[in-house]
NUSE-989391 format. One record per residue: residue in three letters; y, z, x of N, C-alpha, C in turn. Coordinates in steps of 0.2 Angstrom, whole numbers, plus 5000, padded with zeros to 4 digits. Each point is the difference from the previous one (the first is absolute). Example, Ala and Ser with C-alpha at 12.3 -4.5 7.8 and 13.67 -1.06 7.14 Angstrom:
BEGIN
ALA497250395066500650004996500650005004
SER500549964998500650015004500550034996
# end
This chain:
BEGIN
MET482451484922499349965001499550034995
GLY499649964997499450024996499450025004
ALA499550034997499450025003499749945004
GLY499850015006499649955004500549955003
ALA500750014999500449955003500250035007
ALA500149965005500150025007500449955003
VAL500550025004500449965004499950015008
THR499949955003499850015008500649965003
VAL500450045004500549975004499849995007
LEU500049945002499849985007500749995004
GLY500150055005500650005004499949955006
ILE500449955001499849955005500749995004
ARG499849975006500649975004500149934998
HIS500649984998500249934999499849965006
HIS499649954999499849955005499650035005
GLY499550054998499650035004499349974999
PRO499749975005499349974999499550054999
GLY500050065003499550054999500150034993
SER500650014998500150024993499849944995
ALA500049945001499849954996499250004999
LYS499750015006499250005000499850064996
ALA500450065001499850064996500249994993
VAL500549974998500149994993499549964996
LEU499849955004499449964997499450044999
ALA499850045005499450044999500150054995
GLU500650034999500150054995500049974993
LEU500349944999500049974994499349984998
ASP499649985005499349984998499650064998
ARG500250065003499650064998500350034993
LEU500649994999500350034994499949964994
ARG500049935001499949954994500550024994
PRO500750005002500550024995500049954994
ASP500450024995500149954994500649965001
ILE500550035004500649975002500350025007
VAL500349965003500350015007500850004999
LEU500350055002500850005000500250005007
ILE500549965002500249985006500750015001
GLU500250035006500750015001500449945001
GLY500549984995500349945000500449994993
PRO500449955000500449994994499649984994
PRO500050034994499649984994500249934997
GLU500649985002500249934997499549955003
ALA499650015005499549965003499350004997
ASP500050044995499350004997499749944998
ALA500549954997499849944998499849955005
LEU500250025007499849965005499450025004
VAL499750054998499450035003499449955000
ALA499949974995499549954999500049955006
LEU500649985002500049955005499750025007
ALA500050065001499750035006499349985001
GLY499649984994499449985001499949925001
ASP500549974999500049935001499849985007
PRO499649955001499849975007500649985004
GLY500549984996500649975004500450055003
MET499950074998500450055002499750035007
GLU500449995005499850025007500550055003
PRO499850065001500550055003500149985007
PRO500650025003500550054997500449964995
VAL500150044994500549984995500450064998
ALA500549994996500450054998500349994993
LEU500050064996500449994993500750005002
LEU500349964996500849995001500350024993
ALA500450055000500450014994500749995001
HIS500349964995500749985001500450014994
VAL500650015000500449994994500349934999
PRO499849974994500349934999500750005000
GLY500349955004500749995000500350045006
ASP499650045003500250045006499450015005
PRO499849955003499450015004500150045006
ALA500650025002500150055005499750074998
ARG500050014994499650064998499349994999
ALA499650015005499349985000499650055005
ALA499450004998499550045004499449975001
PHE499650025006499449975001499550065000
TRP499449994998499450045001499449965003
PRO500050015007499549955004499350034999
PHE499549965001499350015000499749965005
ALA499650035005499649965005499350014997
GLY499549965003499350004999499750075001
PHE500350045005499750065001500450064997
SER500549984995500350054996499650044995
PRO500050065000499550044995500249974993
GLU500650004998500249974993499849944999
TRP500049955005499749934998499350004999
GLN499650045004499350014999499850034993
ALA500450054998499950034994500149954994
ILE500549955001500149954995499449955000
ARG499849985006499449965000499450034997
TYR499950075001499450034998500050004992
ALA500650014997500150004993499849934997
ALA500249955003499949934998499249995000
ARG499750025006499349995000499650044995
ALA500350064999499650054995500249984993
GLY500549964999500149994993500450054996
ILE500450055004500350054997500849995001
PRO500450034996500749995000500350035007
ALA500549975003500450035005500749994998
ARG500350065001500750004998500450045006
PHE500749985000500450045004500450054997
CYS500150065003500250064997500650035003
ASP500449975005500650025003500649994995
LEU500550035002500649994996500249934999
PRO500149974994500249934999500549985004
ALA500049945003500549975004500749994996
ALA499949994993500650004996500550065001
HIS499750065001500350065001500350005008
SER499549995004500250005007500549955002
LEU500049944998500549955001500750024997
ALA500050044994500650024997500350065004
GLU499650045003500250065004500349985006
HIS499649955004500249985007500049935000
PRO500549975003500049935002499449975004
ALA499850055005499449985004499650075000
PRO499650004995499650074999499550015006
PRO499950065002499550015005499349984998
GLN499749975005499349974998499550055001
PRO499550004996499550055001499650005007
ASP500149945003499649995007500550025006
THR500650024998500450015006499950075003
ALA499650044997499850075002499549995006
PRO499950065004499549995005499350004997
GLU499949974995499449984997499650064997
ALA500250065000499850054995500650034996
ASP500549965000500650014997500450055004
ARG500750004999500450055004500250064995
ARG500350055004500250064996500750005001
PRO500449984995500850005001500250084998
GLU500450035004500250064998500750015003
GLU500550014996500750015002500249955004
GLY499849934998500349955003499649985007
VAL499550045002499649995006499349984998
ARG499749955002499449974999499550035005
LEU499550044997499550035005499349964999
ASP499650005005499449965000499450054999
PRO499750004994499550044999499449995004
VAL499949945002499449985004500250035007
GLY500650005002500250035007499950075000
GLU500150044994499950075000499350025000
LEU499649964997499250015000499849985007
ALA500349955003499849985007500150065005
ARG500650034999500250065005499650064999
ALA499850014993499650054999499349995003
ALA499849945001499349985003500150005008
GLY500650015002500049995008500249935002
TYR500249964996500249935002500749995001
ASP500349975005500749985000500249934997
ASP499449974998500249934998499750004993
PRO500450004994499750004993499549934999
GLU500249955003499649944999499350015003
ARG500050025005499350015004499650054996
TRP500350064997499750054996499749964994
TRP500449964996499749974994499549955002
GLU500049975005499549955002499450045001
ASP500050055004499450045002499750034994
ALA500450034995499850044995499849964994
VAL500349944999499849964994499849935002
GLU500449965004499949935001499349985003
HIS499950045005499449995005499450034997
ARG500050034994499450034996499749954996
GLY500349945000499749944996500150024993
GLY499550004996500150014992499950084999
ASP500050045004499850074999500750045000
THR500449984996500750045000499950064995
PRO500250065003499950064996500650014995
PHE500049974994500650004996500150074998
GLU499550044999500250074998500350045005
VAL499849995006500450035006500749985000
ILE500149935000500749985000500450034995
ALA499750004993500450034995500250075001
ASP499550045003500250075001500550015006
ALA500049955005500450005005500749994998
MET500149954995500649984998500350064995
ALA499650034997500250064995500350055005
ALA499750015006500250055004500749985003
VAL500149945001500649985003500650004995
ARG499849994993500550004995500150064997
GLU499750065003500150064997500750025000
GLY500350024995500750034999500549945001
TYR499849944999500449945000500249984993
THR500649984999500349974994500249935001
PRO499649964996500249925001500749994999
HIS500349955004500749984998499949954994
GLU500649984997500149984994499649934999
HIS500049965004499749935000499250015000
GLU499850055005499350015000499750034994
ALA500450054997499850034994499949964995
ARG500449954999499949954995499449955001
ARG499949985006499449965002499450044998
GLU499950065002499450044998500050024993
ALA500550014997500050014992499749944997
TYR500249945002499849944997499349995001
MET499750015006499350005002499650044995
ARG500250064999499750054996500049974992
ARG500549974998500149974994499549954999
THR499949965005499549945000499350035000
ILE499850055003499450035000499850034993
ARG500550034997499950034993499949944995
ALA500449945001499949954996499349975000
ALA499749995006499349985001499550044996
PHE500150075000499650044997500049994992
LYS500749994998500149994993499649934997
GLU500049955005499749944998499250005000
GLY499750065002499350014999499650005007
HIS500449995005499750005007499850075002
ARG499450015002499750065002500050025007
ARG499949955004500050015007500649955003
VAL500550045002500649965003500150015007
ALA500049955004500150005007500749985002
VAL500450045004500749995002500049995008
VAL500249945002500149995007500850005002
CYS500250055004500750005001500050035007
GLY500750015003500150035006499850075000
ALA499750025006499750075000500550064998
TRP500649985002500650054998500050024993
HIS499849954995500150024993499450034997
VAL499550015004499350024997500150074997
PRO500350055003500150074997500449994993
ALA500449964999500449994994499749974994
LEU499449965002499749964995499350034998
ARG499750055003499350024999500050034993
GLU500550034998500050034993500649974996
PRO499949954996500649974996500450054996
GLY499750054997500450054997500349974993
PRO500550044997500349984994500549955001
ALA500149964995500549945000500750025000
ALA500250064997500750024998500450005007
PRO499850045005500450005006500149935003
ASP499549965000500149935003500549964996
ASP499950014993500549964996500750025001
ARG500150065001500750025002500349975006
ILE499550005005500249975007500249924999
LEU499649974996500149934999500549974995
ARG500250054996500549984994500649985003
GLY500349944997500649985002500149965006
LEU499549985003500049965006500449934999
PRO500449985005500349935000499449955000
LYS500249944997499549955000500349935000
VAL499749965003500249935001499449954998
LYS500149944998499549954999499749985007
VAL499450005001499649985006499549954999
GLU499949955005499549965000499650015006
MET499349984999499550025005499649935002
THR499850005006499649955002499650015007
TRP499549975001499750005007500349955005
VAL500150025006500349965005499650005006
PRO499949955005499750015006500350055004
TRP499650035005500350055004499749995007
THR500250035005499849995007499850075003
HIS499549995005499850065004500650035004
GLY500449955002500650025004500550044996
ARG500049994993500550044996499750074999
LEU499350015001499750064999500250055006
ALA500249975006500050035006500750035001
SER500150065002500750035000500549965005
TRP499749975005500449965005500449954997
SER499749974994500449944997500650024995
GLY500150075000500650024996499750024993
TYR499450004998499750034994499750065002
GLY500350064999499750065002499450024997
ALA499549975000499350024997499750055003
GLY500250025006499650055004499449985003
ILE499849945000499449975004500349955005
THR499850015006500249955005499549955002
SER499450014997499449965002499649974994
PRO500349964995499649984995499449965001
GLY500149965006499449965002499450045002
TRP500250065004499450045002499750034994
TYR500450034995499850034994499649954996
ASP500249944999499649954997499349995003
HIS500050005007499349995003499650064999
LEU500350065000499650064999499750004993
PHE500349974995499850004993499549954999
SER500149945004499549944998499450005005
ALA500050035006499549995004499450044998
PRO499449964999499450034997499750065004
ASP500149995007499750055005500349995006
ARG499950055005500249995007500849985001
PRO500450034997500749974999500350005007
ILE499950045005500350005007499749945003
GLU499449995000499749945004500349934997
ARG500050004993500349944997500749995001
TRP500450055001500749995001500149985007
LEU499750035005500149985007499749935001
ALA499549984997499749935000500549954998
ALA500450024994500549954997500650005005
ALA500250065003500550005005499949955006
ALA499450005002499849965005500049924998
GLN499949994994500049934998500749985000
VAL500550044998500749994999500349985007
LEU499750045005500349995007499749935003
ARG499349994998499749945003500449944997
GLU500350004994500349954997500749985004
GLU500250055003500649995005499849995007
ASP499449985001499749985006500050065005
LEU499950064998500050065004499250015001
PRO499850015006499350015002499850074997
VAL499650014995499750064997499249994999
SER499650035003499349995000499750054995
SER499450004999499650054996500050065003
ALA499950005007500050065004500750044999
HIS500549974999500750034999499950044993
VAL499749964995500050034993499650075001
ILE499449995003499550065000500450065004
GLU500349985005500350065004500650034996
ALA500449954996500550034996499850044994
VAL499449994997499750044995499850075003
ARG499750005006499850065003500650045001
LEU500649975003500650045001500350034994
ALA500049964994500350034994499650054998
GLU499350005000499650054997500150075005
SER500049985006500150065005500750044999
LEU500549964999500650034998500050044994
ALA499749974994499950044994499650065001
GLY499550005004499650065002500450065003
VAL500449975005500450055004500550034996
ARG500349974995500550024995499850034994
GLY499350014999499750034995500149974993
ARG500049935000500149964994499349984998
PRO499949994993499449984997499949935002
LEU500549965000499949935002500649975004
ALA499949965004500649975004500549974995
GLY500650025001500649984996500349945003
LEU500649984997500349955003500350015006
SER500250065002500350025006499549995006
GLU499450024998499450005005499849925001
VAL500049974995499849935000500649965004
THR500650014999500549975003500050015008
GLU499950075002500050015007499449975003
ALA499449994997499549965002500149935001
VAL500449974995500249935001500549995006
ARG500550055001500449995005499750015007
ALA499650055000499750015007499449955002
VAL499649984995499449965002500249924998
LEU500149994994500149934998500649965003
CYS500650045000500649985003500150015007
GLU499650055003500150025007500750025001
GLY500350044996500650035001500649964998
ASP499949944998500649964998500250014993
GLU500750014999500250024994500149944995
LEU500149945003500149944995499449994996
PRO499450005003499449994995499950054995
VAL500250065002500050064995500449994995
GLU500649975001500549994994499849944996
LEU499649955003499749954996499550034995
ILE499650055002499550034996500350044995
GLN500650035002500350044995500349964994
ARG500349945002500349964995499549964996
ARG499449985003499649964996499450044996
MET499850065003499550044997500250064997
VAL500450045004500150074998500550004994
VAL500549955000500449994994499749954996
GLY500049945003499749944996500549974996
GLU500049944998500549974996499649964995
ARG499750034995499649974994500550004994
LEU500149944997500449994994499549994994
GLY500150054995499650004995500149944995
HIS499749994995500049954995499950024993
VAL500449984995499950014993499849944996
PRO499650014995499849944996500549974996
ASP499949944998500549964997500250024993
ASP499650044997500250034993500450065001
THR500250025006500450065001500749984997
PRO500350054996500749994997500549985006
MET500349944999500549985004500649974996
VAL500650005004500549964997499949935001
PRO500249954996499949935001500149975007
LEU500650035003500249985007499450025005
GLN499750054999499550025005499449964999
ARG499849984994499449964998500249935003
ASP500649974999500249945003499949995007
LEU500250065004500050005007499350005002
ARG499550044996499350005002499749934999
ASP500249964995499749934999500349965006
ARG500650005002500349965005499650025007
GLN499950065001499750025006499349975001
ARG499650004994499349975000500149925001
ARG500549974997500049935000500249985007
LEU500550045004500249985006499650035006
LYS499450034998499650045005500350045004
LEU500550044997500450055004499950074997
GLN499550035002499850074998500450055003
PRO500250054997500350065003499650045004
GLU500250025006499650045005500550065002
ALA499650065002500450055002500250005007
LEU499649965004500249995007500549955001
GLU500450005005500549955002499649945002
ARG500249944998499749945003500549945000
ASP499949965005500549955001499849944996
LEU500549964997499849944996500549955003
ASP499749945002500449945003499949954995
LEU500649974998500049954994500349935003
ASP499749954998500249935001500349974993
LEU500650005000500349984993499949934998
ARG499749965005499849934998499450004995
LYS499650065000499450014996500250034993
PRO499849974995500250034993499850074999
LEU499450025003499850074999500450055004
ASP500249985006500450045004500750014997
LEU500349944997500650004997500150054994
ASP499449994996500050054994500050075002
ARG499650025006500050065002500750035003
SER500349965003500750015002500550024995
ARG499949954994500550014995499850074996
LEU499450025000499850064996500350065004
LEU499950005007500250065004500850004999
HIS500449955000500750005000500250024993
ARG499649984995500250024993499950084999
LEU499450025003499950084999500550045004
GLY500349975006500550035003500750014996
LEU500149954996500650004996499950054994
VAL499450014997499950054995499950075003
GLY500050015006500050075003499350025002
VAL499549955001499350015003499949975006
PRO500250035006500049975006499350005003
TRP499549974997499350005002500049975007
GLY500449945002500049975006500750015003
ALA499950015007500650005004500049945005
SER500649964999500049945004500150025008
ARG499749965004500150015007500149935003
GLU500150005007500249945003499349955000
ALA500149944998499549964999499749985007
ARG499349995000499749985006500049925000
GLY500249975006500049935000500749984998
LYS500149935001500649974999500049974993
GLY500649984997500049974994500350044994
THR500449974996500250044994499550014995
PHE499549965001499450004995499650065001
ARG500150045005499650065001500350064998
GLU499650054998500250064997499550065002
SER500250065002499650055002500150064996
TRP499550044998500150064996499650065003
THR500250064998499550065001499950034993
LEU499450004998499850024993499750075000
ARG500350044996499650074999500250024993
TRP499550024996500150024993500050085000
LEU500550024996500150085000499950014992
PRO499750064999499950024993500650004996
GLU500650025003500650014997500349934997
PHE499749955002500249934997499950004993
ASP499550034997499850004993500650034996
ILE500350055003500650034996500649945000
ASP500149975006500549955000499849944996
LEU499449984999499849954995500250024993
ILE499850074998500250024994500750004998
GLU500450025005500750004999500349925000
ALA499749965004500249934999499849964994
GLY499550034997499749974994500550004994
ALA500650035001500549994995500449945001
TYR499949975005500449935002499649944997
GLY499350014999499649944998499350025001
THR499649954996499350015000499649975006
THR500349955003499749975006500550015006
VAL499749995006500450015006500649955001
PRO499949944998500649955001500550024994
ALA499850024994500550024995500450065002
ALA499650055003500350075002500549995006
ALA499849955004500549995006500649964998
THR499949964995500649964998500550054996
ALA499750044996500450054996500350055004
ARG499750025006500350055004500649965004
VAL499949945002500649975003500649994996
ARG499849984994500649994995500350064998
GLU499750065000500350064999500450025006
LEU499849995006500450015006500749965000
VAL499949944998500649965000500550024994
ASP499750014994500450014994500350075001
LEU499750055003500350065000500550015006
GLY500049945004500450005006499850055005
THR499450025000499750045005499449975004
VAL499950025006499449985004499750065003
ARG499450024997499650055003499549975004
THR499950025006499549985004499350014997
ALA499649954998499450014997499550035005
ARG499850064999499650045004499550054997
HIS499650035003499550054997500450064997
ALA499850034995500450054997500749994998
ALA500149944996500749984998500350054996
PRO500750015000500350054996499849994993
SER500050064996499850004993500649984996
ALA499849994994500649984995500550065000
GLY500649985000500550055000500350025007
SER499649985005500250025007500649955002
ALA500450025004500649965002499749945004
ALA500349944999499849945003500549995005
ARG499949965006500449995005500449934998
PRO500750015000500449944998499949945005
ALA499949944998499949945004500749975001
VAL500450035005500749985001500049945005
THR499549985003500049955005499649944998
LEU500249945002499749944999499350005003
ALA499950045006499450005003499450024996
ASP500250054996499450034995499849954995
LEU500549964997499849954996499649945003
THR500249985006499749955003499350025002
ARG499950065002499350025002499650004993
VAL500250014995499750004993499849924999
ALA500549965002499849934999499549975004
GLU500050035006499549985005499350034998
ARG500050064997499350024998499849974994
CYS500449974995499849964995499749945002
LEU500249975005499749945002499350015003
LEU500050065004499450025003499450014995
ALA500350034994499550024995499949954995
ASP500449945000499949954996500250024993
LEU500650024999500350024993500549964998
PRO499949944998500549954998500450024994
GLU499750044996500450024994500650055002
ALA499950045005500550055002500549975005
LEU499849955003500449975006500749984997
PRO500049964995500749984998500550064998
ASP499750054997500550064999500350035007
VAL499550005005500250035006500549955003
LEU499949945000500549955004500750004996
THR500050014993500650004997500450065002
SER499650065001500450065002500249995007
ILE499749975004500249995007500649965000
SER500049944997500649964999500650034998
THR499950044995500650034997500350065005
ARG499550035003500350065004500349975007
ALA499749945002500249975006500749974999
ALA500149984994500749974999500550054999
LEU499850064999500550064999500150045007
ASP499549995004500050045006500449965006
SER500550045002500449975006499850025007
ASP499650055000499850035007499549955003
VAL500249975006499649955003499350045003
THR500150065002499350035002499550014994
HIS500350014994499550004995499749934999
LEU500349955000499849935000499549995006
MET500150025006499649995005499350044999
ALA500150064997499450044999499549974995
ALA500349964995499749974995499649945002
LEU500349965004499749935002499350005002
PRO499850045005499349995003499550014995
ALA500050044995499550014995500049934996
LEU500649974998500049944996499749945004
VAL500150005007499749955004499350005000
ARG499850075001499250015000499749984994
ALA500450024994499749984994499949924999
GLN500549975002500049925000499449985004
ARG499950025006499449985003499450024997
TYR499950064997499450024997499949954994
GLY500549984996500049964995499749935002
ASP500149985006499849945002499250005002
VAL499950065004499350015002499550014994
ARG500250044995499650034995500049954994
GLY500449955000500149964994500350034994
THR500450055001500350044995500749974999
PRO500149984994500749964998500550055001
ALA500649985003500650055001500649964999
ALA500049974994500649964999500750045000
GLY500549975003500650045001500150045006
LEU499450015003500150055006500349965006
SER499949945001500449975006500749994999
VAL500250004993500849994999500350075002
ILE499650064998500350065002500050015007
VAL499549985004500050015007500549965003
GLU500149944998500649965003500750034999
SER500150034994500650034998500150065004
LEU499550045001500150065004500249985007
LEU499649965003500149985007500749975001
GLY500249964995500749975001500550065000
ARG499950054996500550054999500050055006
ILE499450005003499950045006500449975006
CYS499949935001500349975005500850005000
ALA500250004994500750004999500350075001
GLY499650054998500350075001499850045006
LEU499649965005499850035006500550025004
PRO500649965001500550035005500350064998
ALA500150014993500350074998499550055001
ALA499449994999499450055000500050035007
VAL500149965005499950035007500750025003
THR500550014996500650025003500150084999
GLY500350035006500150075000499450054999
LEU499549995003499450044999499950055006
ASP499850064997499950055005499249995002
ASP499850055005499349995002499550004995
ASP500050044995499550014995500049934995
ALA500649994998500149944996499849935004
ALA500150005006499849945004499349995000
ARG499650065001499350005000499749984994
GLU500350024994499849984993500149934999
VAL500649975002500149934999499549965004
LEU499950025006499649975005499349994997
GLY499750054996499449994997500049954995
HIS500550004996500149954995500049935002
VAL500449995006500049945003499449975003
ASP499650045003499349995002499649984994
ALA500050034995499649994994500249934997
VAL500649994999500249944997499849945005
HIS500150015006499849945005499349995000
ALA499650054999499349995000499849964993
SER500450024995499849964993500349935001
VAL500649995003500249935000499549965004
GLY499750025004499549965004499549974995
LEU499950034994499549974995500449954996
LEU500749995001500449964996500349945004
GLU499649955002500249965005500749964998
SER500149994994500549964998500750045001
ARG499950075000500650045000500150035007
ARG499649985005500050035007500749995003
GLN500249935000500649985004500650044997
GLY500150004994500550044997500150075002
TRP499450035000500050075002500250015008
LEU499749965004500250005007500749985001
ALA500349964996500749985001500450074998
ALA499850034995500450064999499950055005
LEU499550015003499950055006500449985006
ARG500049935001500449985006500750014999
GLY500349994994500750024999500250075001
VAL499550044998500150085000500050025008
ALA499549975003499850025007500649995005
GLU500449964998500649985005500550065000
ARG500050044995500650054999499950055005
ARG500650025003500050065005500050074997
ASP500150004993500150074997499350034997
LEU499549965002499350024997499850065004
HIS499650044996499650065004499549975005
GLY500050035005499549985006499349984997
LEU499850054996499349994998499949934996
ILE500549994995500049944996500149935005
ALA500550015004500149945005499449985004
GLY499750055003499449995004499549974996
ARG499850024994499549984996500149934998
LEU500649984998500249944997499949955006
THR500250025006499949955006499349995001
ARG499650055000499249995001499749954994
ILE500250014994499849964995500249935001
LEU500649985002500249935001499749975006
LEU499850055005499749975006499349984998
ASP499650044997499349994998500049944995
ALA500549994996500049944996500249935003
GLY500250015007500249945004500749984998
THR500450044997500749984998500550005006
ILE499950055004500450015006499649995006
ALA500349985006499750005006499950065004
THR499650005005499950065004500650025004
GLU500449955002500650015004500550044995
GLU500149984994500450034995499850074999
VAL499450015000499750074999500250045006
ALA499949985006500250035006500850025000
ARG500449954998500750015000500250064995
ARG499750004994500150054995499850075003
MET499450005003499750065002500550035006
SER500249955004500450035006500750024997
ARG500249974995500750024997499950074997
SER499450014996499950064996499950065005
MET499849995006499850055005500650005006
SER500549974998500650005005500350075001
ALA500450025005500350065001500550024994
GLY500249954997500550014994499750034994
ASN499350004999499750024994499750075002
PRO500050054995499850075001499249995001
PRO499750045004499350005002499650004993
ALA500250044995499650014994499949944996
ARG500649965000500049944997499549955003
ALA500150005007499549955004499350024999
ALA499850064999499350024999499849984993
ALA500550014995499849984993499949925000
TRP500449965004499949935000499349995003
VAL499850035005499349995004499550024995
GLU500150054996499550034995499949944995
GLY500549984997500049954995499749935003
PHE500149985005499849945003499250015002
LEU499850055002499350015002499650034995
SER500250024994499650034995499449964999
GLY499450045000499449974998499649975005
SER500349975006499649975005500350005006
GLY499750015006500350005006499749945004
LEU499749954997499749945003500649965003
LEU500650004997500549965002500250025007
LEU500050065002500250035007499549985005
VAL499350004997499549985005500049935002
HIS500249954996500049935001500749985002
ASP500550045000500749975002500350055005
PRO499949995006500250045005500850015000
GLY500449954998500750005000500250054995
LEU499850004994500250064995499850075003
LEU499450005003499850065003500550035005
GLY500249955004500450025006500750024997
LEU500349974995500650024997499950084997
ILE499550014997499950074998499950055005
ASP499649985006499950045005500750015004
THR500449955001500650015003500550054996
TRP500049994994500450044996499850075000
LEU499350015000499850074999500150045007
THR499949965006500150045006500750015002
GLY500549964996500750015002500350064995
LEU499650034996500350054996500150075004
THR500550034998500150075003499550054998
ALA499950055003499550054998500150034993
GLU500650014998500250024993499949954995
ALA500149945001499949944996499349994999
PHE499650015005499349995000499650054995
VAL500350065001499750054995500249994993
ASP500649974999500249984993499549954997
VAL499949955004499649944997499350015000
LEU499750055004499350015001499650004994
PRO500250044995499650004993499949944997
LEU500649965000499949934997499549955004
LEU500150015006499649955004499250035000
ARG499950065000499350034999499749974993
ARG500450014995499849984994499849925000
THR500449965003499949935000499449985004
PHE499950035006499449985004499450044998
ALA500050054996499450034997499749964995
ALA500449964997499749954995499649945003
PHE500149995006499649955004499350025001
SER499549965000499350015001499950025007
PRO499550045002499950025007500049955005
PRO499649944998500049945005500749975001
GLU500450004995500749985001500450045005
ARG499950074999500450045004499850005007
ARG499349995001499850005007500249935003
ALA500049954997500249935002500850015002
ILE500450034996500750005001500150055006
GLY499750055001500050055005499849965007
GLY499549965000499849975006500549955002
ARG500349964996500549965002500650035003
VAL500250064997500650035002499850035007
SER499450035001499950035006499949955006
SER499849944998499949955005500649975002
GLY500650014997500649975002500249944997
GLU499549974995500149944997500649994996
SER500250064997500550004995500749995005
GLU500050035005500649995005500149935002
ARG499449975002500049935003500249964995
ALA499850014993500249954995500750014998
ASN500350065001500750014998500549985006
THR499749985006500449985005500149925000
PRO500649974999500049934999499949965007
GLU499749954999499949965006500649965003
ALA500150005007500649975002500049924999
ASP500649974998500149935000500349985006
ALA499749975005500249985006500649955000
GLU500049954995500549964999500750034998
ARG499950044995500650044998500350055005
ALA499550035004500250055005500349975007
ALA499949935001500249975006500750015002
PRO500549994995500750015002500250075002
ALA499750054997500150075002499750015006
VAL499449985002499750015006500449975006
HIS500349944999500449975005500650045001
THR500350034995500650045001499850065004
VAL499550034998499850075004499949985007
LEU499649955001499949985007500649985004
SER500549974997500649985003500450075002
ILE500050054996500350065001499750035006
LEU499350005000499750035006500049965006
GLY500349945000500049965006499449975002
SER499549994995499449975001499949934998
ALA500549984996500049934997499949955005
# end
């Protein structure tokens, strides 16, 4: 450094509102020529976007390796992050701001998932012999605190903008005394010192560095370049691309899985943004949240809660009531001891779910930009909080929204999760939407398939078909080179066909149908055909409802159903318990699907009727087929009673009889409620079992009756306890037919 040159290192806590205020105040006092900030230097070209009015934190820098998006890293910034405020200060002051940490090109080359600077306990961690120590924890223990977070809040955050940077630097120097940085940390600090020296060489005289407090002792004196050059020589390197992406407060909270060390980003945002009286403003906002849920909270409650929070802070010797005191006041006064409203405050205010926004000129892959344009056109903006979306597919806007969500699901961006539709009709569709920051990585990866959402979805489907693999489109799809799951069943391909129709991908559908037709012709396993049929039938229905052309689909459906009917007798032969249960699921699914194909219903029922007459069927299958035929009106109640009586006769093992009952009653017990005769048959059989046989069949019967709704079970129990089942099972006397026998008996008794 030349004469008059000076470097000032401001040690901060990442995402600390007190540190952010202190950094702003110190920068105003120092008026530096340049600001260096802990972060990847590849993002220097993106710093100018931070001053764009369209940039709304929380946001994050995303670094990824082109062609391998799984190797990516985020550097998040909230509005109360000291680094973000330093960037904004530089923009307002018209001075350069640069990042000074080890380049992401080296970090991503060394580690597939490099450690994030924000994953430390916000003054950075002290790794030593594989054990990470908390320097803030050590300082807190030295000050007599058992909670490092509380010590940092009292010593720094609650001091407003009066952070003692020199004191923090001296404290960190004491903690680091005798400490040798590990390899990665040494490289990071060496590169930071190199960046400081480069700033001086460019003619900057007053250099300000904003970094984690742990690094301050290593940066106060840049020293000679030779030692750092030796540390940085020969580092592995990969090509890296950088951009800004939206982030959420929830991702800053440790409970969300992102270990940022702050559990209360909403609280910190309030401390930073509140102009004055932060406790009073917070509790007033909490009262408003509770009132929106129709909970009675008055101004008197708020006043008393403020008094309690301040009293607790005084008793505990704290300079300002912290989150723990405020939460206790909310629980005791505003919520009157009820934990549910406290959890509501925790979710909406303490953590908060704010989704940031990046300007339109932020670097994006074409697929990202196309999705953003479609979101605007469809008035479907991403939000961090879950929200329900109900669609009426008869409306063009809702139909386009549905297609977009289905297409995104195919390319691996599950923005919407489908759920059971509200109301009746196939034209209704319901979703739960929630945007996650990781979806930007998924979009970058999917960008290799196309520049628009429809093109990417079409290319992805064709790849799945061409490669003979079907990978479930989901978040964090496997990277290139990872093993794909073989699509060995027709069911996988038919589900793809169904999704093609839902997503309106007419260019991809013919390829899928051709593959289905080819595979079905070669597949002789009837269970595979049965597993494939339901999705195709649903797809045919969706094609009708949505107006999506599906030429050739009905031919495949009819061909599959014909082969199923022909192969059904062999498919139900010689089954053990597990196989019978599997086939039963397929039979139920096919039967439900055939209900949508009126022209093929009679042929299917005829096939079932032919199989149901056989004596060698597994009890589960025989009972279920009898129930299906009864519900369809194909057989009479008297015939059902005969079959039930035969299956539960003494000649059949109790286990087979119980399986028959399970198959017959599966799904609903209303039949027994409304048919006392059938109930009587089961009651008579059950009461006639020996103790050992009853114990053997009890698990099967318990499973059967547990599937009934509570009202059904109560009604059945009431009929049995009232004796109605016994009366129904006792045949009425036929006086005319009994007259000869009565006459004979009376003659014997001499009474004729």
